[in-house]
All heavy atoms as TSV, in Angstrom:
chain	resi	resn	atom	element	x	y	z
A	1	MET	N	N	119.593	49.018	122.033
A	1	MET	CA	C	118.254	48.465	121.913
A	1	MET	C	C	117.262	49.179	122.818
A	1	MET	O	O	116.124	49.396	122.418
A	1	MET	CB	C	118.329	46.968	122.216
A	1	MET	CG	C	117.075	46.258	121.965
A	1	MET	SD	S	116.776	46.209	120.206
A	1	MET	CE	C	115.387	45.183	120.117
A	2	LYS	N	N	117.729	49.510	124.021
A	2	LYS	CA	C	116.836	50.213	124.965
A	2	LYS	C	C	116.469	51.563	124.422
A	2	LYS	O	O	115.312	52.025	124.578
A	2	LYS	CB	C	117.538	50.327	126.296
A	2	LYS	CG	C	116.655	50.897	127.381
A	2	LYS	CD	C	117.356	50.894	128.726
A	2	LYS	CE	C	116.436	51.488	129.778
A	2	LYS	NZ	N	117.056	51.483	131.084
A	3	LYS	N	N	117.422	52.267	123.785
A	3	LYS	CA	C	117.134	53.567	123.202
A	3	LYS	C	C	116.090	53.471	122.099
A	3	LYS	O	O	115.210	54.305	121.974
A	3	LYS	CB	C	118.416	54.190	122.695
A	3	LYS	CG	C	118.261	55.592	122.204
A	3	LYS	CD	C	119.571	56.196	121.798
A	3	LYS	CE	C	119.380	57.618	121.328
A	3	LYS	NZ	N	120.619	58.269	120.988
A	4	LEU	N	N	116.193	52.423	121.263
A	4	LEU	CA	C	115.219	52.213	120.191
A	4	LEU	C	C	113.818	51.954	120.771
A	4	LEU	O	O	112.822	52.512	120.260
A	4	LEU	CB	C	115.667	51.037	119.329
A	4	LEU	CG	C	114.726	50.705	118.148
A	4	LEU	CD1	C	114.679	51.870	117.185
A	4	LEU	CD2	C	115.213	49.446	117.465
A	5	MET	N	N	113.712	51.200	121.827
A	5	MET	CA	C	112.431	50.950	122.450
A	5	MET	C	C	111.841	52.227	123.079
A	5	MET	O	O	110.644	52.492	122.983
A	5	MET	CB	C	112.563	49.857	123.557
A	5	MET	CG	C	112.912	48.510	122.960
A	5	MET	SD	S	111.648	47.890	121.839
A	5	MET	CE	C	110.333	47.550	122.944
A	6	THR	N	N	112.710	53.067	123.650
A	6	THR	CA	C	112.267	54.335	124.224
A	6	THR	C	C	111.738	55.269	123.126
A	6	THR	O	O	110.678	55.885	123.280
A	6	THR	CB	C	113.419	55.012	124.988
A	6	THR	OG1	O	113.899	54.130	125.986
A	6	THR	CG2	C	112.960	56.302	125.646
A	7	MET	N	N	112.451	55.331	122.023
A	7	MET	CA	C	112.014	56.175	120.902
A	7	MET	C	C	110.677	55.644	120.314
A	7	MET	O	O	109.808	56.437	119.953
A	7	MET	CB	C	113.088	56.200	119.825
A	7	MET	CG	C	114.312	57.034	120.204
A	7	MET	SD	S	115.646	56.950	118.997
A	7	MET	CE	C	114.848	57.345	117.477
A	8	THR	N	N	110.540	54.360	120.252
A	8	THR	CA	C	109.307	53.766	119.732
A	8	THR	C	C	108.127	54.111	120.638
A	8	THR	O	O	107.039	54.445	120.173
A	8	THR	CB	C	109.467	52.237	119.604
A	8	THR	OG1	O	110.589	51.964	118.811
A	8	THR	CG2	C	108.242	51.619	118.963
A	9	ARG	N	N	108.332	54.013	121.947
A	9	ARG	CA	C	107.255	54.370	122.907
A	9	ARG	C	C	106.893	55.847	122.811
A	9	ARG	O	O	105.728	56.224	122.836
A	9	ARG	CB	C	107.707	54.002	124.305
A	9	ARG	CG	C	106.999	52.776	124.834
A	9	ARG	CD	C	107.305	52.528	126.278
A	9	ARG	NE	N	108.232	51.375	126.328
A	9	ARG	CZ	C	109.487	51.424	126.762
A	9	ARG	NH1	N	110.004	52.537	127.244
A	9	ARG	NH2	N	110.249	50.367	126.726
A	10	GLN	N	N	107.881	56.704	122.678
A	10	GLN	CA	C	107.639	58.149	122.561
A	10	GLN	C	C	106.855	58.440	121.277
A	10	GLN	O	O	105.940	59.261	121.265
A	10	GLN	CB	C	108.947	58.923	122.561
A	10	GLN	CG	C	109.589	58.992	123.922
A	10	GLN	CD	C	110.963	59.680	123.843
A	10	GLN	OE1	O	111.486	59.911	122.748
A	10	GLN	NE2	N	111.517	60.006	124.996
A	11	PHE	N	N	107.220	57.803	120.197
A	11	PHE	CA	C	106.512	57.992	118.924
A	11	PHE	C	C	105.064	57.526	119.021
A	11	PHE	O	O	104.161	58.155	118.526
A	11	PHE	CB	C	107.241	57.266	117.811
A	11	PHE	CG	C	106.601	57.435	116.469
A	11	PHE	CD1	C	106.726	58.631	115.772
A	11	PHE	CD2	C	105.914	56.385	115.852
A	11	PHE	CE1	C	106.122	58.766	114.548
A	11	PHE	CE2	C	105.320	56.555	114.641
A	11	PHE	CZ	C	105.439	57.759	113.951
A	12	ARG	N	N	104.850	56.401	119.654
A	12	ARG	CA	C	103.491	55.850	119.862
A	12	ARG	C	C	102.625	56.768	120.739
A	12	ARG	O	O	101.449	56.959	120.432
A	12	ARG	CB	C	103.580	54.476	120.501
A	12	ARG	CG	C	102.235	53.823	120.699
A	12	ARG	CD	C	102.329	52.623	121.590
A	12	ARG	NE	N	102.749	53.050	122.926
A	12	ARG	CZ	C	103.223	52.270	123.860
A	12	ARG	NH1	N	103.423	51.008	123.640
A	12	ARG	NH2	N	103.552	52.752	125.035
A	13	ASP	N	N	103.213	57.394	121.757
A	13	ASP	CA	C	102.453	58.201	122.666
A	13	ASP	C	C	102.290	59.636	122.209
A	13	ASP	O	O	101.545	60.415	122.790
A	13	ASP	CB	C	103.119	58.203	124.029
A	13	ASP	CG	C	103.068	56.823	124.679
A	13	ASP	OD1	O	102.199	56.013	124.277
A	13	ASP	OD2	O	103.919	56.553	125.552
A	14	ASP	N	N	102.968	60.055	121.133
A	14	ASP	CA	C	102.898	61.413	120.648
A	14	ASP	C	C	101.551	61.611	119.931
A	14	ASP	O	O	101.259	60.926	118.953
A	14	ASP	CB	C	104.046	61.708	119.702
A	14	ASP	CG	C	104.106	63.131	119.273
A	14	ASP	OD1	O	103.505	63.982	119.942
A	14	ASP	OD2	O	104.789	63.409	118.282
A	15	GLU	N	N	100.741	62.576	120.381
A	15	GLU	CA	C	99.461	62.807	119.796
A	15	GLU	C	C	99.328	64.178	119.159
A	15	GLU	O	O	98.229	64.633	118.827
A	15	GLU	CB	C	98.368	62.665	120.881
A	15	GLU	CG	C	98.244	61.256	121.440
A	15	GLU	CD	C	97.099	61.145	122.426
A	15	GLU	OE1	O	96.396	62.138	122.625
A	15	GLU	OE2	O	96.971	60.067	122.996
A	16	THR	N	N	100.420	64.872	118.925
A	16	THR	CA	C	100.351	66.207	118.355
A	16	THR	C	C	99.854	66.147	116.895
A	16	THR	O	O	99.183	67.035	116.425
A	16	THR	CB	C	101.705	66.916	118.407
A	16	THR	OG1	O	102.679	66.122	117.731
A	16	THR	CG2	C	102.104	67.167	119.822
A	17	GLY	N	N	100.210	65.107	116.159
A	17	GLY	CA	C	99.728	64.958	114.788
A	17	GLY	C	C	98.217	64.799	114.739
A	17	GLY	O	O	97.570	65.345	113.855
A	18	ALA	N	N	97.684	64.045	115.650
A	18	ALA	CA	C	96.219	63.844	115.700
A	18	ALA	C	C	95.481	65.140	115.974
A	18	ALA	O	O	94.449	65.425	115.397
A	18	ALA	CB	C	95.858	62.786	116.727
A	19	ALA	N	N	96.050	65.952	116.884
A	19	ALA	CA	C	95.416	67.217	117.199
A	19	ALA	C	C	95.445	68.139	115.988
A	19	ALA	O	O	94.471	68.869	115.714
A	19	ALA	CB	C	96.130	67.876	118.395
A	20	MET	N	N	96.554	68.119	115.220
A	20	MET	CA	C	96.652	68.955	114.052
A	20	MET	C	C	95.586	68.542	112.997
A	20	MET	O	O	94.977	69.385	112.363
A	20	MET	CB	C	98.038	68.853	113.445
A	20	MET	CG	C	98.251	69.807	112.292
A	20	MET	SD	S	99.943	69.953	111.686
A	20	MET	CE	C	100.491	68.286	111.590
A	21	VAL	N	N	95.383	67.274	112.860
A	21	VAL	CA	C	94.369	66.785	111.894
A	21	VAL	C	C	92.980	67.223	112.355
A	21	VAL	O	O	92.170	67.679	111.546
A	21	VAL	CB	C	94.443	65.238	111.781
A	21	VAL	CG1	C	93.246	64.703	110.999
A	21	VAL	CG2	C	95.697	64.834	111.089
A	22	GLU	N	N	92.696	67.121	113.652
A	22	GLU	CA	C	91.389	67.564	114.169
A	22	GLU	C	C	91.176	69.042	113.928
A	22	GLU	O	O	90.084	69.433	113.519
A	22	GLU	CB	C	91.295	67.229	115.644
A	22	GLU	CG	C	91.242	65.748	115.923
A	22	GLU	CD	C	91.422	65.424	117.420
A	22	GLU	OE1	O	91.687	66.350	118.188
A	22	GLU	OE2	O	91.312	64.250	117.766
A	23	TYR	N	N	92.203	69.864	114.189
A	23	TYR	CA	C	92.066	71.302	113.949
A	23	TYR	C	C	91.879	71.581	112.462
A	23	TYR	O	O	91.132	72.502	112.096
A	23	TYR	CB	C	93.260	72.060	114.510
A	23	TYR	CG	C	93.223	72.192	115.998
A	23	TYR	CD1	C	94.301	71.776	116.806
A	23	TYR	CD2	C	92.105	72.707	116.672
A	23	TYR	CE1	C	94.271	71.913	118.174
A	23	TYR	CE2	C	92.061	72.832	118.023
A	23	TYR	CZ	C	93.138	72.416	118.789
A	23	TYR	OH	O	93.089	72.543	120.126
A	24	SER	N	N	92.564	70.864	111.598
A	24	SER	CA	C	92.420	71.053	110.162
A	24	SER	C	C	90.988	70.762	109.716
A	24	SER	O	O	90.424	71.465	108.884
A	24	SER	CB	C	93.391	70.195	109.394
A	24	SER	OG	O	94.713	70.502	109.743
A	25	ILE	N	N	90.433	69.688	110.228
A	25	ILE	CA	C	89.044	69.329	109.870
A	25	ILE	C	C	88.092	70.424	110.378
A	25	ILE	O	O	87.154	70.827	109.678
A	25	ILE	CB	C	88.684	67.946	110.454
A	25	ILE	CG1	C	89.482	66.860	109.684
A	25	ILE	CG2	C	87.183	67.697	110.326
A	25	ILE	CD1	C	89.336	65.482	110.316
A	26	LEU	N	N	88.329	70.903	111.577
A	26	LEU	CA	C	87.496	71.983	112.144
A	26	LEU	C	C	87.563	73.255	111.303
A	26	LEU	O	O	86.546	73.848	111.031
A	26	LEU	CB	C	87.907	72.239	113.586
A	26	LEU	CG	C	87.047	73.195	114.375
A	26	LEU	CD1	C	85.621	72.683	114.498
A	26	LEU	CD2	C	87.636	73.418	115.767
A	27	VAL	N	N	88.750	73.619	110.890
A	27	VAL	CA	C	88.912	74.805	110.066
A	27	VAL	C	C	88.192	74.630	108.714
A	27	VAL	O	O	87.559	75.539	108.220
A	27	VAL	CB	C	90.436	75.133	109.837
A	27	VAL	CG1	C	90.638	76.125	108.731
A	27	VAL	CG2	C	91.041	75.627	111.146
A	28	GLY	N	N	88.257	73.425	108.158
A	28	GLY	CA	C	87.573	73.142	106.914
A	28	GLY	C	C	86.041	73.272	107.045
A	28	GLY	O	O	85.364	73.815	106.178
A	29	ILE	N	N	85.511	72.743	108.141
A	29	ILE	CA	C	84.072	72.834	108.395
A	29	ILE	C	C	83.646	74.311	108.566
A	29	ILE	O	O	82.629	74.754	108.031
A	29	ILE	CB	C	83.679	72.002	109.613
A	29	ILE	CG1	C	83.852	70.487	109.284
A	29	ILE	CG2	C	82.251	72.274	110.064
A	29	ILE	CD1	C	83.712	69.563	110.456
A	30	ILE	N	N	84.433	75.051	109.313
A	30	ILE	CA	C	84.107	76.488	109.530
A	30	ILE	C	C	84.159	77.242	108.172
A	30	ILE	O	O	83.313	78.079	107.925
A	30	ILE	CB	C	85.039	77.106	110.550
A	30	ILE	CG1	C	84.717	76.522	111.947
A	30	ILE	CG2	C	84.945	78.619	110.577
A	30	ILE	CD1	C	85.721	76.897	113.013
A	31	ALA	N	N	85.169	76.935	107.367
A	31	ALA	CA	C	85.293	77.604	106.058
A	31	ALA	C	C	84.109	77.288	105.162
A	31	ALA	O	O	83.558	78.169	104.496
A	31	ALA	CB	C	86.605	77.219	105.393
A	32	ALA	N	N	83.674	76.018	105.134
A	32	ALA	CA	C	82.565	75.633	104.291
A	32	ALA	C	C	81.266	76.303	104.799
A	32	ALA	O	O	80.470	76.778	103.990
A	32	ALA	CB	C	82.432	74.120	104.295
A	33	ALA	N	N	81.075	76.318	106.090
A	33	ALA	CA	C	79.873	76.980	106.640
A	33	ALA	C	C	79.852	78.483	106.342
A	33	ALA	O	O	78.804	79.019	106.009
A	33	ALA	CB	C	79.782	76.714	108.160
A	34	SER	N	N	81.019	79.115	106.435
A	34	SER	CA	C	81.106	80.549	106.143
A	34	SER	C	C	80.761	80.783	104.682
A	34	SER	O	O	80.063	81.731	104.348
A	34	SER	CB	C	82.494	81.063	106.445
A	34	SER	OG	O	82.778	80.903	107.815
A	35	LEU	N	N	81.309	79.980	103.785
A	35	LEU	CA	C	81.059	80.136	102.374
A	35	LEU	C	C	79.577	79.963	102.054
A	35	LEU	O	O	78.981	80.750	101.309
A	35	LEU	CB	C	81.883	79.118	101.563
A	35	LEU	CG	C	81.801	79.249	100.065
A	35	LEU	CD1	C	82.325	80.575	99.595
A	35	LEU	CD2	C	82.593	78.131	99.424
A	36	LEU	N	N	78.950	78.958	102.639
A	36	LEU	CA	C	77.525	78.755	102.410
A	36	LEU	C	C	76.701	79.910	102.943
A	36	LEU	O	O	75.722	80.346	102.290
A	36	LEU	CB	C	77.065	77.441	103.068
A	36	LEU	CG	C	77.534	76.169	102.367
A	36	LEU	CD1	C	77.144	74.939	103.196
A	36	LEU	CD2	C	76.972	76.078	100.981
A	37	ALA	N	N	77.060	80.453	104.092
A	37	ALA	CA	C	76.340	81.602	104.668
A	37	ALA	C	C	76.475	82.815	103.760
A	37	ALA	O	O	75.498	83.531	103.506
A	37	ALA	CB	C	76.816	81.882	106.070
A	38	ILE	N	N	77.663	83.056	103.274
A	38	ILE	CA	C	77.906	84.208	102.371
A	38	ILE	C	C	77.097	84.103	101.097
A	38	ILE	O	O	76.488	85.039	100.630
A	38	ILE	CB	C	79.400	84.371	102.110
A	38	ILE	CG1	C	80.113	84.863	103.374
A	38	ILE	CG2	C	79.656	85.331	100.944
A	38	ILE	CD1	C	81.615	84.828	103.278
A	39	LEU	N	N	77.071	82.881	100.512
A	39	LEU	CA	C	76.324	82.679	99.293
A	39	LEU	C	C	74.806	82.834	99.524
A	39	LEU	O	O	74.110	83.424	98.711
A	39	LEU	CB	C	76.611	81.282	98.730
A	39	LEU	CG	C	78.008	81.098	98.136
A	39	LEU	CD1	C	78.210	79.630	97.735
A	39	LEU	CD2	C	78.204	82.013	96.942
A	40	ALA	N	N	74.318	82.329	100.664
A	40	ALA	CA	C	72.900	82.457	100.963
A	40	ALA	C	C	72.518	83.921	101.186
A	40	ALA	O	O	71.492	84.382	100.686
A	40	ALA	CB	C	72.551	81.611	102.196
A	41	ILE	N	N	73.297	84.634	101.940
A	41	ILE	CA	C	73.001	86.046	102.188
A	41	ILE	C	C	73.127	86.834	100.899
A	41	ILE	O	O	72.310	87.715	100.623
A	41	ILE	CB	C	73.964	86.610	103.276
A	41	ILE	CG1	C	73.621	85.979	104.624
A	41	ILE	CG2	C	73.855	88.117	103.351
A	41	ILE	CD1	C	74.621	86.269	105.707
A	42	GLY	N	N	74.099	86.540	100.062
A	42	GLY	CA	C	74.254	87.218	98.782
A	42	GLY	C	C	73.056	86.986	97.860
A	42	GLY	O	O	72.557	87.918	97.205
A	43	GLY	N	N	72.516	85.766	97.855
A	43	GLY	CA	C	71.317	85.478	97.057
A	43	GLY	C	C	70.122	86.235	97.594
A	43	GLY	O	O	69.338	86.776	96.801
A	44	TRP	N	N	69.983	86.310	98.881
A	44	TRP	CA	C	68.853	87.036	99.481
A	44	TRP	C	C	68.959	88.519	99.161
A	44	TRP	O	O	67.930	89.141	98.793
A	44	TRP	CB	C	68.847	86.806	101.008
A	44	TRP	CG	C	67.721	87.542	101.668
A	44	TRP	CD1	C	66.417	87.160	101.751
A	44	TRP	CD2	C	67.841	88.782	102.366
A	44	TRP	NE1	N	65.698	88.104	102.443
A	44	TRP	CE2	C	66.524	89.096	102.845
A	44	TRP	CE3	C	68.871	89.654	102.646
A	44	TRP	CZ2	C	66.277	90.264	103.561
A	44	TRP	CZ3	C	68.609	90.789	103.339
A	44	TRP	CH2	C	67.323	91.090	103.789
A	45	VAL	N	N	70.121	89.091	99.315
A	45	VAL	CA	C	70.290	90.521	99.006
A	45	VAL	C	C	70.002	90.788	97.533
A	45	VAL	O	O	69.342	91.777	97.180
A	45	VAL	CB	C	71.720	90.997	99.392
A	45	VAL	CG1	C	71.989	92.396	98.865
A	45	VAL	CG2	C	71.872	90.968	100.902
A	46	GLY	N	N	70.475	89.930	96.650
A	46	GLY	CA	C	70.184	90.073	95.210
A	46	GLY	C	C	68.713	90.027	94.931
A	46	GLY	O	O	68.225	90.816	94.111
A	47	ASP	N	N	67.982	89.105	95.588
A	47	ASP	CA	C	66.532	89.053	95.384
A	47	ASP	C	C	65.853	90.312	95.896
A	47	ASP	O	O	64.899	90.783	95.318
A	47	ASP	CB	C	65.966	87.829	96.110
A	47	ASP	CG	C	66.355	86.518	95.453
A	47	ASP	OD1	O	66.808	86.550	94.275
A	47	ASP	OD2	O	66.253	85.469	96.113
A	48	GLN	N	N	66.327	90.873	96.991
A	48	GLN	CA	C	65.748	92.079	97.531
A	48	GLN	C	C	65.951	93.250	96.568
A	48	GLN	O	O	65.023	94.034	96.335
A	48	GLN	CB	C	66.384	92.429	98.899
A	48	GLN	CG	C	66.068	91.418	99.986
A	48	GLN	CD	C	64.600	91.282	100.273
A	48	GLN	OE1	O	63.894	92.255	100.415
A	48	GLN	NE2	N	64.104	90.064	100.300
A	49	PHE	N	N	67.117	93.374	95.985
A	49	PHE	CA	C	67.366	94.467	95.025
A	49	PHE	C	C	66.560	94.270	93.761
A	49	PHE	O	O	66.079	95.225	93.163
A	49	PHE	CB	C	68.846	94.571	94.703
A	49	PHE	CG	C	69.579	95.419	95.706
A	49	PHE	CD1	C	70.550	94.838	96.535
A	49	PHE	CD2	C	69.339	96.763	95.822
A	49	PHE	CE1	C	71.237	95.613	97.448
A	49	PHE	CE2	C	70.041	97.541	96.744
A	49	PHE	CZ	C	70.970	96.952	97.561
A	50	THR	N	N	66.396	93.004	93.320
A	50	THR	CA	C	65.595	92.749	92.148
A	50	THR	C	C	64.142	93.121	92.387
A	50	THR	O	O	63.501	93.742	91.534
A	50	THR	CB	C	65.692	91.257	91.757
A	50	THR	OG1	O	67.059	90.947	91.515
A	50	THR	CG2	C	64.888	90.943	90.514
A	51	GLY	N	N	63.612	92.790	93.555
A	51	GLY	CA	C	62.248	93.170	93.911
A	51	GLY	C	C	62.076	94.659	94.017
A	51	GLY	O	O	61.072	95.237	93.531
A	52	LEU	N	N	63.057	95.335	94.610
A	52	LEU	CA	C	62.998	96.807	94.707
A	52	LEU	C	C	63.038	97.425	93.327
A	52	LEU	O	O	62.285	98.358	93.066
A	52	LEU	CB	C	64.200	97.296	95.528
A	52	LEU	CG	C	64.355	98.798	95.676
A	52	LEU	CD1	C	63.159	99.384	96.420
A	52	LEU	CD2	C	65.655	99.117	96.378
A	53	CYS	N	N	63.860	96.912	92.453
A	53	CYS	CA	C	63.972	97.463	91.108
A	53	CYS	C	C	62.664	97.280	90.372
A	53	CYS	O	O	62.199	98.182	89.643
A	53	CYS	CB	C	65.124	96.798	90.382
A	53	CYS	SG	S	65.452	97.499	88.772
A	54	ALA	N	N	62.038	96.120	90.513
A	54	ALA	CA	C	60.785	95.888	89.852
A	54	ALA	C	C	59.685	96.812	90.373
A	54	ALA	O	O	58.864	97.321	89.599
A	54	ALA	CB	C	60.341	94.427	90.081
A	55	ASN	N	N	59.682	97.082	91.665
A	55	ASN	CA	C	58.723	98.006	92.240
A	55	ASN	C	C	58.951	99.425	91.740
A	55	ASN	O	O	58.012	100.159	91.465
A	55	ASN	CB	C	58.782	97.983	93.753
A	55	ASN	CG	C	58.171	96.738	94.344
A	55	ASN	OD1	O	57.357	96.077	93.684
A	55	ASN	ND2	N	58.555	96.412	95.562
A	56	LEU	N	N	60.197	99.815	91.646
A	56	LEU	CA	C	60.519	101.186	91.187
A	56	LEU	C	C	60.174	101.348	89.708
A	56	LEU	O	O	59.724	102.412	89.294
A	56	LEU	CB	C	61.965	101.513	91.419
A	56	LEU	CG	C	62.408	101.702	92.870
A	56	LEU	CD1	C	63.895	101.894	92.955
A	56	LEU	CD2	C	61.661	102.831	93.485
A	57	ASN	N	N	60.357	100.347	88.887
A	57	ASN	CA	C	60.054	100.444	87.446
A	57	ASN	C	C	58.557	100.592	87.225
A	57	ASN	O	O	58.149	101.145	86.219
A	57	ASN	CB	C	60.579	99.235	86.699
A	57	ASN	CG	C	62.053	99.346	86.411
A	57	ASN	OD1	O	62.599	100.431	86.366
A	57	ASN	ND2	N	62.683	98.196	86.210
A	58	GLY	N	N	57.711	100.158	88.107
A	58	GLY	CA	C	56.261	100.260	87.917
A	58	GLY	C	C	55.730	101.605	88.382
A	58	GLY	O	O	54.521	101.834	88.303
A	59	LYS	N	N	56.547	102.532	88.881
A	59	LYS	CA	C	56.051	103.776	89.454
A	59	LYS	C	C	56.226	104.980	88.566
A	59	LYS	O	O	56.084	106.094	89.020
A	59	LYS	CB	C	56.776	104.068	90.802
A	59	LYS	CG	C	56.607	102.975	91.809
A	59	LYS	CD	C	55.199	102.837	92.298
A	59	LYS	CE	C	55.140	101.800	93.390
A	59	LYS	NZ	N	53.828	101.266	93.623
A	60	GLY	N	N	56.580	104.833	87.339
A	60	GLY	CA	C	56.797	105.983	86.444
A	60	GLY	C	C	58.225	106.415	86.469
A	60	GLY	O	O	59.075	105.776	85.896
A	61	VAL	N	N	58.529	107.526	87.105
A	61	VAL	CA	C	59.898	108.021	87.189
A	61	VAL	C	C	60.614	107.267	88.278
A	61	VAL	O	O	60.183	107.196	89.420
A	61	VAL	CB	C	59.938	109.528	87.482
A	61	VAL	CG1	C	61.353	110.028	87.599
A	61	VAL	CG2	C	59.196	110.307	86.413
A	62	THR	N	N	61.766	106.689	87.941
A	62	THR	CA	C	62.519	105.912	88.926
A	62	THR	C	C	63.767	106.663	89.317
A	62	THR	O	O	64.251	107.498	88.558
A	62	THR	CB	C	62.902	104.528	88.359
A	62	THR	OG1	O	63.778	104.736	87.263
A	62	THR	CG2	C	61.688	103.770	87.912
A	63	ALA	N	N	64.290	106.323	90.429
A	63	ALA	CA	C	65.533	106.919	90.862
A	63	ALA	C	C	66.683	106.500	89.947
A	63	ALA	O	O	67.547	107.304	89.608
A	63	ALA	CB	C	65.863	106.540	92.312
A	64	ALA	N	N	66.664	105.247	89.498
A	64	ALA	CA	C	67.706	104.776	88.621
A	64	ALA	C	C	67.586	105.441	87.251
A	64	ALA	O	O	68.561	105.792	86.627
A	64	ALA	CB	C	67.613	103.242	88.472
A	65	GLY	N	N	66.341	105.624	86.809
A	65	GLY	CA	C	66.128	106.292	85.506
A	65	GLY	C	C	66.528	107.769	85.566
A	65	GLY	O	O	67.068	108.293	84.599
A	66	ALA	N	N	66.277	108.409	86.715
A	66	ALA	CA	C	66.666	109.816	86.816
A	66	ALA	C	C	68.167	109.962	86.854
A	66	ALA	O	O	68.722	110.976	86.452
A	66	ALA	CB	C	66.050	110.374	88.105
A	67	ALA	N	N	68.870	108.952	87.340
A	67	ALA	CA	C	70.308	109.024	87.423
A	67	ALA	C	C	70.955	108.603	86.083
A	67	ALA	O	O	72.178	108.637	85.957
A	67	ALA	CB	C	70.838	108.123	88.532
A	68	GLY	N	N	70.166	108.177	85.143
A	68	GLY	CA	C	70.708	107.777	83.831
A	68	GLY	C	C	70.970	106.310	83.725
A	68	GLY	O	O	71.431	105.863	82.703
A	69	GLY	N	N	70.615	105.523	84.701
A	69	GLY	CA	C	70.828	104.071	84.652
A	69	GLY	C	C	69.506	103.360	84.661
A	69	GLY	O	O	68.451	103.962	84.702
A	70	ASP	N	N	69.578	102.048	84.566
A	70	ASP	CA	C	68.373	101.271	84.727
A	70	ASP	C	C	68.655	100.125	85.670
A	70	ASP	O	O	69.760	99.962	86.141
A	70	ASP	CB	C	67.823	100.745	83.389
A	70	ASP	CG	C	68.827	99.834	82.667
A	70	ASP	OD1	O	69.854	99.501	83.262
A	70	ASP	OD2	O	68.565	99.488	81.530
A	71	CYS	N	N	67.655	99.335	85.979
A	71	CYS	CA	C	67.789	98.290	86.999
A	71	CYS	C	C	68.165	96.935	86.435
A	71	CYS	O	O	68.203	95.972	87.147
A	71	CYS	CB	C	66.509	98.150	87.806
A	71	CYS	SG	S	66.147	99.593	88.809
A	72	THR	N	N	68.432	96.854	85.133
A	72	THR	CA	C	68.770	95.567	84.539
A	72	THR	C	C	70.228	95.278	84.812
A	72	THR	O	O	71.080	96.181	84.755
A	72	THR	CB	C	68.524	95.582	83.051
A	72	THR	OG1	O	69.267	96.629	82.426
A	72	THR	CG2	C	67.057	95.692	82.729
A	73	PRO	N	N	70.525	94.039	85.145
A	73	PRO	CA	C	71.930	93.691	85.454
A	73	PRO	C	C	72.791	93.662	84.219
A	73	PRO	O	O	72.431	93.575	83.116
A	73	PRO	CB	C	71.840	92.291	86.081
A	73	PRO	CG	C	70.497	91.778	85.823
A	73	PRO	CD	C	69.653	92.929	85.422
């Protein structure tokens, strides 16, 4: 009976599972923030290239046209 009580106390005082849950939540938050940052930066870069392409198309001969391509996606 004493051994069972000792094991019960050890199980109650063990906090390694709680630390693992906390780290898992932290990793999830970091992953979500990274994904949002990548999507935001990707959208900004896409807008910059679209604006550049529009500016180049209004100038007559374009670098993309000279290379045989165009700026349409």
